[in-house]
C-alpha positions as CSV (number, residue, x, y, z in Angstrom):
1,X,23.8,13.1,-72.4
2,X,22.5,15.0,-75.5
3,X,20.8,13.8,-78.8
4,X,21.2,16.8,-81.1
5,X,24.5,18.3,-79.9
6,X,27.7,17.1,-78.3
7,X,29.4,18.7,-75.3
8,X,32.9,18.2,-74.1
9,X,35.6,20.1,-72.3
10,X,39.2,20.3,-73.6
11,X,41.4,21.8,-71.0
12,X,39.7,25.1,-70.0
13,X,37.5,25.3,-73.1
14,X,34.0,23.9,-73.5
15,X,33.1,22.7,-77.0
16,X,29.5,22.6,-78.0
17,X,28.9,21.0,-81.4
18,X,25.6,21.1,-83.3
19,X,25.3,17.4,-84.2
20,X,22.7,16.8,-87.0
21,X,25.1,16.7,-89.9
22,X,22.6,14.9,-92.2
23,X,20.3,17.9,-91.7
24,X,23.1,20.5,-91.9
25,X,22.6,21.0,-88.2
26,X,19.2,22.6,-88.6
27,X,17.5,23.6,-85.4
28,X,14.7,21.6,-83.7
29,X,12.9,22.3,-80.5
30,X,15.0,19.6,-78.8
31,X,18.2,21.2,-80.0
32,X,17.1,24.6,-78.5
33,X,16.6,22.9,-75.1
34,X,19.9,21.1,-75.3
35,X,21.8,24.2,-76.4
36,X,20.5,26.1,-73.4
37,X,21.4,23.2,-71.1
38,X,24.9,23.1,-72.5
39,X,25.5,26.8,-72.3
40,X,24.3,26.8,-68.7
41,X,26.6,23.9,-67.9
42,X,29.6,25.7,-69.4
43,X,28.6,28.8,-67.5
44,X,28.4,27.2,-64.1
45,X,31.6,25.1,-64.5
46,X,34.3,27.2,-62.9
47,X,37.0,25.3,-64.8
48,X,35.6,26.4,-68.1
49,X,37.0,29.8,-69.2
50,X,36.1,29.9,-72.9
51,X,33.4,28.3,-75.0
52,X,33.5,27.2,-78.7
53,X,30.3,26.6,-80.7
54,X,30.7,24.7,-84.0
55,X,28.9,22.3,-86.3
56,X,29.4,18.7,-87.2
57,X,30.0,17.8,-90.8
58,X,30.1,20.4,-93.6
59,X,27.7,23.0,-92.1
60,X,27.8,25.3,-89.1
61,X,24.0,25.5,-89.0
62,X,21.4,25.9,-91.8
63,X,18.8,27.5,-89.5
64,X,15.4,26.2,-88.5
65,X,14.4,22.7,-89.6
66,X,11.2,23.6,-91.5
67,X,10.1,20.0,-92.2
68,X,7.6,20.1,-89.3
69,X,6.2,23.5,-90.1
70,X,2.6,23.9,-91.1
71,X,0.4,26.8,-92.3
72,X,-0.6,27.4,-88.7
73,X,2.9,27.4,-87.1
74,X,3.2,30.3,-84.6
75,X,6.8,31.3,-85.3
76,X,6.6,33.9,-82.5
77,X,6.0,31.2,-80.0
78,X,8.9,29.2,-81.5
79,X,11.1,32.1,-80.9
80,X,9.9,32.8,-77.4
81,X,10.3,29.2,-76.3
82,X,13.3,28.1,-78.3
83,X,15.6,30.7,-79.8
84,X,15.3,33.6,-77.4
85,X,16.3,31.7,-74.3
86,X,19.3,30.3,-76.2
87,X,20.5,33.8,-77.3
88,X,19.9,35.3,-73.9
89,X,21.9,32.5,-72.3
90,X,24.8,33.2,-74.6
91,X,24.8,36.9,-74.2
92,X,24.5,36.9,-70.4
93,X,27.2,34.2,-69.9
94,X,30.2,36.2,-68.7
95,X,32.8,34.0,-70.5
96,X,34.0,34.5,-74.0
97,X,32.2,32.5,-76.7
98,X,33.7,31.7,-80.1
99,X,31.6,30.7,-83.1
100,X,33.8,28.3,-85.1
101,X,32.0,28.7,-88.5
102,X,33.1,25.6,-90.4
103,X,30.6,25.8,-93.2
104,X,27.3,27.5,-94.1
105,X,25.6,29.7,-91.5
106,X,22.1,30.4,-92.7
107,X,19.1,32.0,-91.2
108,X,19.0,31.3,-87.4
109,X,22.4,29.6,-87.9
110,X,23.8,33.0,-88.9
111,X,22.0,34.5,-85.9
112,X,23.7,32.1,-83.6
113,X,27.1,33.1,-84.9
114,X,26.2,36.7,-84.5
115,X,25.3,36.2,-80.9
116,X,28.7,34.9,-80.1
117,X,31.6,37.2,-79.0
118,X,34.0,36.1,-81.7
119,X,33.6,34.5,-85.1
120,X,36.4,32.5,-86.7
121,X,35.4,31.3,-90.2
122,X,36.8,28.6,-92.4
123,X,37.5,29.9,-95.9
124,X,34.9,27.5,-97.1
125,X,32.3,29.0,-94.8
126,X,29.5,31.2,-96.0
127,X,26.7,33.4,-94.5
128,X,23.2,34.0,-95.7
129,X,20.2,35.8,-94.3
130,X,17.9,33.1,-95.6
131,X,14.7,34.4,-93.9
132,X,13.6,36.6,-96.8
133,X,13.5,33.6,-99.2
134,X,10.6,32.1,-97.2
135,X,8.9,35.4,-96.5
136,X,10.2,35.7,-92.9
137,X,12.0,38.3,-90.9
138,X,15.6,37.8,-89.4
139,X,15.2,36.7,-85.8
140,X,17.1,35.3,-82.8
141,X,18.7,38.6,-82.2
142,X,19.8,39.0,-85.8
143,X,18.3,42.5,-86.2
144,X,20.1,43.5,-83.0
145,X,23.5,42.1,-83.6
146,X,23.9,42.6,-87.4
147,X,23.7,46.4,-87.6
148,X,26.0,46.7,-84.6
149,X,28.6,44.7,-86.3
150,X,28.4,46.0,-89.8
151,X,26.3,49.1,-89.8
152,X,22.6,49.8,-90.7
153,X,23.0,50.1,-94.5
154,X,24.9,46.9,-95.0
155,X,22.6,45.0,-92.5
156,X,19.6,46.2,-94.5
157,X,21.3,45.0,-97.7
158,X,22.0,41.5,-96.4
159,X,18.6,41.1,-94.6
160,X,16.5,42.2,-97.6
161,X,18.5,40.8,-100.5
162,X,19.3,37.6,-98.8
163,X,22.4,37.0,-100.9
164,X,25.0,34.5,-99.7
165,X,28.4,36.1,-98.8
166,X,31.7,34.3,-98.6
167,X,33.9,34.1,-95.5
168,X,36.2,36.6,-97.1
169,X,33.4,39.1,-97.8
170,X,32.2,38.6,-94.2
171,X,35.7,39.5,-93.0
172,X,35.7,42.6,-95.2
173,X,32.3,43.6,-93.8
174,X,33.6,43.2,-90.2
175,X,31.3,40.3,-89.6
176,X,34.0,37.8,-88.6
177,X,37.1,38.1,-86.4
178,X,39.3,36.2,-88.9
179,X,39.2,33.7,-91.8
180,X,41.4,30.6,-91.8
181,X,42.2,28.0,-94.5
182,X,40.2,24.7,-94.2
183,X,43.4,22.8,-93.3
184,X,44.4,25.1,-90.5
185,X,40.8,25.9,-89.2
186,X,40.5,23.7,-86.2
187,X,44.1,24.4,-85.0
188,X,43.4,28.1,-85.2
189,X,40.2,27.8,-83.3
190,X,41.9,25.7,-80.6
191,X,44.8,28.2,-80.4
192,X,42.4,31.2,-80.2
193,X,40.2,29.4,-77.5
194,X,43.3,28.6,-75.5
195,X,44.5,32.2,-75.6
196,X,41.1,33.4,-74.3
197,X,41.0,30.7,-71.6
198,X,44.3,31.9,-70.2
199,X,43.2,35.5,-70.0
200,X,41.5,37.2,-66.9
201,X,38.1,35.7,-67.3
202,X,36.3,38.0,-64.7
203,X,37.6,41.1,-66.6
204,X,36.4,39.6,-69.9
205,X,32.9,38.9,-68.4
206,X,32.7,42.5,-67.1
207,X,33.7,43.9,-70.5
208,X,31.1,41.8,-72.2
209,X,28.4,42.8,-69.7
210,X,29.0,46.5,-69.9
211,X,29.6,46.6,-73.7
212,X,26.1,45.2,-74.1
213,X,24.6,47.7,-71.7
214,X,26.4,50.6,-73.4
215,X,24.2,50.5,-76.5
216,X,21.2,51.6,-74.4
217,X,23.1,53.9,-72.1
218,X,24.2,57.5,-72.1
219,X,27.7,58.6,-71.3
220,X,27.0,59.3,-67.6
221,X,25.5,55.8,-67.2
222,X,28.5,54.2,-68.9
223,X,30.9,56.1,-66.7
224,X,29.1,54.7,-63.7
225,X,29.1,51.2,-65.2
226,X,32.9,51.4,-65.8
227,X,33.5,52.5,-62.2
228,X,31.4,49.5,-60.9
229,X,33.2,47.1,-63.2
230,X,36.6,48.5,-62.3
231,X,35.9,48.1,-58.6
232,X,35.0,44.4,-59.1
233,X,37.9,43.8,-61.4
234,X,40.3,45.6,-59.0
235,X,39.4,43.2,-56.2
236,X,40.0,40.1,-58.3
237,X,42.9,37.7,-57.9
238,X,43.7,38.1,-61.6
239,X,44.3,41.9,-61.1
240,X,46.7,41.2,-58.2
241,X,48.5,38.6,-60.3
242,X,48.7,41.0,-63.3
243,X,50.0,43.8,-61.1
244,X,52.6,41.6,-59.4
245,X,53.7,40.3,-62.8
246,X,54.0,43.8,-64.2
247,X,56.2,44.9,-61.3
248,X,58.3,41.7,-61.4
249,X,58.6,42.0,-65.2
250,X,57.2,38.5,-65.9
251,X,54.3,37.1,-67.8
252,X,51.1,36.8,-65.6
253,X,49.4,33.5,-64.9
254,X,45.7,34.2,-64.7
255,X,43.4,31.8,-63.0
256,X,40.0,33.4,-63.9
257,X,39.3,34.4,-60.3
């Protein structure tokens, strides 16, 4: 089905794997298109309640494949046609997305990880804002997500100095959800994804939607959004199940509806 990525479902989780290990999973225009298609497939599949994005081989993603770039390359157009639709598809998908960072996440590969809702990193993983080393600016939502995760000053430091940081440093900065040993990495990702896939998916989607809107909203607007979200959540089957389980003193069984 795909040439540069692989897509499979395991239980209630969709796994999207960047699959150019010989190129450290560097992005190409075809990979952009295939990523958007895979994200949309996971979004429309009602049986999918969580998504994992990871990389084949020893890297998560090394960023853009620059081998085809020339002096006249319009990088703005590359972003508009390739990266931006991918990031927008991730952010607007109302299902939780986990970046399983198995190795280096550099440049746009780091941006991809930032665009996900959670980041679980192998202890051998690393992150680098590689753009500055080729005279470019962080993109693919990087300048939006990074300061929101770690603050303006630290984001400026990483973006301008372009120094590689370890998984442990990323955890200390608040960049990743957790770090895991290489031996336990995949098991931890699977466990975390399963946990999310068994939670009330509609409520998670609403949280994701209105957290994103909150950055550009004032308090009164956020209060209105919360009321809208709570009305929708309150009418869901998962709320009814959660309420009944609470009253019956049992663990709820959510269905994502």
